[in-house]
C-alpha positions, 0 to 999 in steps of 0.5 A: 366915869366913862360912858358911851355917847353919840358920835357928835357929843365930843365935838359939841362939848369941845365947841362949848368948853374948849376941851373934852376927854374921850377915846374910841372904844375898842372891840373888847370893851364896846359890848360892855359900854353898849349894854350899859347904855341900853340899861341907862336909856331904859331907865330914862324911858321909865323916868320920863315925865310926859309924853314928849319926853317919853317919845324922846327917850324911846327914840334914844333907846331904839338908837341903842338897840340898833347899835347893839344889833349892828355890833352883834351882826343881827338884822332887824328883820331877824328880831322882828321874825322872832317877835312875831313868832312869840306873838303867836305863842304868847300873844302881846301886851293888851290886857295888862295882866300882872302875874303874882309870884310867891316869895 
């Protein structure tokens, strides 16, 4: 199994176990691993068992989102502007409406 990990993880594993097998992703494969990590962290947010765990997983998810933005050369300000524009058109999540769809 191969997966993207934070920069210090190989060092931590090596200090604990004496050996770690890793390599630095190249540009071709980085997008694949970043987006897989995005899904992984989203799943962990969903699976959080309490508020502290939820906050930790959201922090991890945000870190991956920031990495995706950097990789794609998108500024947080650009995304925030689009978010605000969508708020004006579609509003926000406050009343918790659930849309039913016929199958």
